[in-house]
MIDREN-774940 format. One record per residue: residue number from 0; z, y, x of N, C-alpha, C in turn. Coordinates in Angstrom, 3 decimals. Layout:
// MIDREN-774940
<site NUM, <Z, Y, X>, <Z, Y, X>, <Z, Y, X>>
...
//
This chain:
// MIDREN-774940
<site 0, <120.802, 133.233, 127.459>, <120.787, 131.838, 127.821>, <120.648, 131.023, 126.547>>
<site 1, <119.729, 130.095, 126.571>, <119.572, 129.158, 125.458>, <119.546, 127.739, 126.017>>
<site 2, <119.881, 126.794, 125.181>, <119.837, 125.385, 125.569>, <119.555, 124.568, 124.311>>
<site 3, <119.017, 123.370, 124.490>, <118.744, 122.530, 123.326>, <120.013, 122.313, 122.505>>
<site 4, <119.926, 122.538, 121.211>, <121.096, 122.384, 120.363>, <120.777, 121.890, 118.968>>
<site 5, <119.519, 121.544, 118.716>, <119.125, 121.059, 117.393>, <118.798, 119.579, 117.454>>
<site 6, <119.323, 118.857, 116.500>, <119.026, 117.435, 116.351>, <119.258, 116.661, 117.648>>
<site 7, <120.444, 116.869, 118.245>, <120.824, 116.178, 119.476>, <121.544, 114.884, 119.109>>
<site 8, <121.118, 113.787, 119.703>, <121.759, 112.499, 119.467>, <122.994, 112.413, 120.355>>
<site 9, <124.148, 112.177, 119.748>, <125.411, 112.187, 120.472>, <126.256, 110.980, 120.081>>
<site 10, <127.198, 110.639, 120.948>, <128.153, 109.583, 120.609>, <129.016, 110.051, 119.443>>
<site 11, <129.431, 109.117, 118.604>, <130.217, 109.463, 117.419>, <131.595, 108.834, 117.528>>
<site 12, <132.623, 109.614, 117.244>, <134.003, 109.159, 117.413>, <134.480, 108.213, 116.304>>
<site 13, <133.938, 108.338, 115.115>, <134.435, 107.578, 113.967>, <133.450, 106.464, 113.614>>
<site 14, <133.196, 105.586, 114.582>, <132.177, 104.559, 114.378>, <132.777, 103.288, 113.768>>
<site 15, <131.896, 102.496, 113.203>, <132.262, 101.198, 112.637>, <131.902, 100.140, 113.678>>
<site 16, <132.878, 99.411, 114.218>, <132.589, 98.415, 115.261>, <131.592, 97.344, 114.827>>
<site 17, <131.435, 97.155, 113.527>, <130.497, 96.150, 113.016>, <129.098, 96.707, 112.786>>
<site 18, <128.928, 98.009, 113.014>, <127.630, 98.661, 112.783>, <127.216, 99.442, 114.028>>
<site 19, <126.414, 98.837, 114.913>, <126.008, 99.522, 116.145>, <125.330, 100.870, 115.897>>
<site 20, <124.657, 101.028, 114.765>, <123.978, 102.294, 114.467>, <124.971, 103.433, 114.262>>
<site 21, <126.219, 103.104, 113.952>, <127.211, 104.153, 113.706>, <127.797, 104.725, 114.998>>
<site 22, <127.412, 104.181, 116.151>, <127.913, 104.690, 117.432>, <127.344, 106.064, 117.772>>
<site 23, <126.198, 106.388, 117.206>, <125.525, 107.647, 117.515>, <125.340, 108.456, 116.239>>
<site 24, <125.279, 109.769, 116.413>, <125.057, 110.662, 115.282>, <124.180, 111.812, 115.756>>
<site 25, <123.330, 112.301, 114.887>, <122.486, 113.453, 115.203>, <123.212, 114.703, 114.730>>
<site 26, <123.378, 115.665, 115.650>, <124.100, 116.887, 115.320>, <123.341, 118.095, 115.855>>
<site 27, <123.688, 119.262, 115.332>, <123.093, 120.520, 115.785>, <124.190, 121.561, 115.935>>
<site 28, <123.946, 122.521, 116.802>, <124.882, 123.629, 116.948>, <125.252, 123.896, 118.389>>
<site 29, <126.095, 124.891, 118.566>, <126.485, 125.311, 119.910>, <127.246, 124.217, 120.648>>
<site 30, <127.965, 123.367, 119.904>, <128.698, 122.285, 120.560>, <127.755, 121.232, 121.129>>
<site 31, <126.508, 121.252, 120.733>, <125.501, 120.361, 121.299>, <124.749, 121.043, 122.442>>
<site 32, <124.660, 122.367, 122.410>, <123.940, 123.118, 123.440>, <124.793, 123.336, 124.690>>
<site 33, <126.064, 123.618, 124.507>, <126.942, 123.932, 125.640>, <126.981, 122.828, 126.700>>
<site 34, <127.002, 121.542, 126.327>, <127.013, 120.507, 127.365>, <125.766, 120.507, 128.253>>
<site 35, <124.641, 120.972, 127.738>, <123.442, 121.056, 128.578>, <123.666, 122.054, 129.716>>
<site 36, <124.220, 123.206, 129.393>, <124.478, 124.228, 130.415>, <125.570, 123.738, 131.365>>
<site 37, <126.617, 123.139, 130.828>, <127.696, 122.609, 131.667>, <127.168, 121.553, 132.629>>
<site 38, <126.271, 120.718, 132.151>, <125.691, 119.685, 133.003>, <124.869, 120.258, 134.141>>
<site 39, <124.112, 121.316, 133.859>, <123.344, 121.990, 134.917>, <124.302, 122.535, 135.970>>
<site 40, <125.367, 123.181, 135.530>, <126.329, 123.761, 136.471>, <127.051, 122.682, 137.271>>
<site 41, <127.418, 121.588, 136.624>, <128.076, 120.492, 137.338>, <127.142, 119.881, 138.377>>
<site 42, <125.887, 119.691, 138.004>, <124.912, 119.164, 138.954>, <124.713, 120.091, 140.136>>
<site 43, <124.639, 121.389, 139.851>, <124.464, 122.372, 140.920>, <125.659, 122.355, 141.871>>
<site 44, <126.864, 122.396, 141.314>, <128.061, 122.451, 142.161>, <128.291, 121.156, 142.932>>
<site 45, <127.806, 120.037, 142.421>, <127.942, 118.792, 143.176>, <127.000, 118.767, 144.375>>
<site 46, <125.881, 119.466, 144.264>, <124.914, 119.518, 145.366>, <125.168, 120.686, 146.314>>
<site 47, <125.713, 121.763, 145.798>, <125.959, 122.973, 146.600>, <127.439, 123.329, 146.526>>
<site 48, <128.235, 122.503, 147.170>, <129.690, 122.634, 147.104>, <130.199, 123.961, 147.653>>
<site 49, <129.425, 124.621, 148.471>, <129.853, 125.910, 149.030>, <129.970, 126.999, 147.964>>
<site 50, <129.439, 126.743, 146.768>, <129.539, 127.711, 145.675>, <130.793, 127.504, 144.824>>
<site 51, <131.514, 126.409, 145.051>, <132.745, 126.165, 144.289>, <133.735, 127.282, 144.601>>
<site 52, <134.297, 127.867, 143.555>, <135.246, 128.967, 143.726>, <134.602, 130.336, 143.676>>
<site 53, <133.285, 130.373, 143.450>, <132.558, 131.645, 143.380>, <131.781, 131.727, 142.063>>
<site 54, <132.496, 131.802, 140.936>, <131.826, 131.773, 139.633>, <130.843, 132.918, 139.415>>
<site 55, <131.112, 134.089, 139.969>, <130.185, 135.212, 139.787>, <128.846, 134.935, 140.459>>
<site 56, <128.883, 134.329, 141.638>, <127.640, 133.998, 142.345>, <126.861, 132.919, 141.594>>
<site 57, <127.586, 131.931, 141.074>, <126.936, 130.852, 140.324>, <126.301, 131.408, 139.052>>
<site 58, <127.027, 132.272, 138.356>, <126.487, 132.872, 137.130>, <125.234, 133.682, 137.432>>
<site 59, <125.281, 134.481, 138.478>, <124.119, 135.295, 138.844>, <122.920, 134.402, 139.150>>
<site 60, <123.141, 133.355, 139.899>, <122.066, 132.422, 140.245>, <121.535, 131.709, 138.998>>
<site 61, <122.426, 131.303, 138.106>, <122.022, 130.659, 136.855>, <121.100, 131.571, 136.057>>
<site 62, <121.479, 132.829, 135.931>, <120.684, 133.774, 135.149>, <119.359, 134.112, 135.831>>
<site 63, <119.385, 134.270, 137.148>, <118.170, 134.646, 137.887>, <117.131, 133.531, 137.934>>
<site 64, <117.561, 132.286, 137.831>, <116.631, 131.165, 137.992>, <116.285, 130.469, 136.677>>
<site 65, <116.764, 130.984, 135.565>, <116.449, 130.388, 134.262>, <114.961, 130.530, 133.961>>
<site 66, <114.439, 129.591, 133.214>, <113.033, 129.612, 132.825>, <112.850, 130.514, 131.612>>
<site 67, <112.021, 131.536, 131.772>, <111.738, 132.490, 130.700>, <110.832, 131.826, 129.666>>
<site 68, <111.221, 131.882, 128.411>, <110.442, 131.270, 127.338>, <109.429, 132.223, 126.722>>
<site 69, <109.329, 133.426, 127.281>, <108.386, 134.433, 126.785>, <108.673, 134.796, 125.327>>
<site 70, <109.936, 134.846, 124.991>, <110.355, 135.245, 123.645>, <111.175, 136.522, 123.755>>
<site 71, <111.481, 137.097, 122.635>, <112.315, 138.294, 122.587>, <113.652, 138.017, 123.284>>
<site 72, <114.092, 138.937, 124.136>, <115.348, 138.757, 124.870>, <116.543, 138.585, 123.938>>
<site 73, <116.467, 139.161, 122.738>, <117.563, 139.006, 121.786>, <117.599, 137.604, 121.195>>
<site 74, <116.517, 136.857, 121.348>, <116.448, 135.488, 120.846>, <116.759, 134.491, 121.959>>
<site 75, <116.193, 134.700, 123.134>, <116.303, 133.719, 124.214>, <117.258, 134.107, 125.323>>
<site 76, <117.740, 135.343, 125.349>, <118.563, 135.756, 126.479>, <117.753, 135.675, 127.757>>
<site 77, <118.315, 135.061, 128.781>, <117.607, 134.915, 130.055>, <116.688, 133.708, 130.085>>
<site 78, <116.788, 132.844, 129.084>, <115.934, 131.664, 129.054>, <116.737, 130.381, 129.124>>
<site 79, <116.071, 129.310, 129.566>, <116.670, 127.979, 129.648>, <117.140, 127.733, 131.079>>
<site 80, <118.344, 127.210, 131.265>, <118.820, 126.902, 132.619>, <117.858, 125.949, 133.328>>
<site 81, <117.674, 126.171, 134.629>, <116.740, 125.354, 135.396>, <117.415, 124.927, 136.700>>
<site 82, <117.935, 123.721, 136.719>, <118.671, 123.215, 137.876>, <117.811, 123.189, 139.133>>
<site 83, <116.574, 122.763, 139.019>, <115.714, 122.682, 140.206>, <115.478, 124.062, 140.810>>
<site 84, <115.315, 125.072, 139.975>, <115.154, 126.435, 140.493>, <116.440, 126.921, 141.148>>
<site 85, <117.586, 126.577, 140.564>, <118.863, 126.962, 141.174>, <119.001, 126.352, 142.563>>
<site 86, <118.699, 125.071, 142.663>, <118.821, 124.391, 143.955>, <117.812, 124.936, 144.961>>
<site 87, <116.613, 125.243, 144.496>, <115.579, 125.766, 145.384>, <115.861, 127.167, 145.881>>
<site 88, <116.663, 127.913, 145.143>, <116.963, 129.298, 145.516>, <118.116, 129.396, 146.508>>
<site 89, <118.737, 128.264, 146.832>, <119.899, 128.308, 147.736>, <119.640, 127.556, 149.020>>
//
């Protein structure tokens, strides 16, 4: 599983109230990628509430419906999460 994690624009906690540009910061890393996957799962569970409480089924569906990037599996895993494919498969 991969998700966007490079140069993500995010809210910044230590901002200067007099400088609107300080409200956002560009960051990279797993802490920027994980919210993308969490958001896909939250969106899926809000639309398909019958899957709440069945994490193994959700995980299987997430992996089966991810978009393959045609890269080495050691680099991309199963690919990029695809909410529309998850919803279409249920």
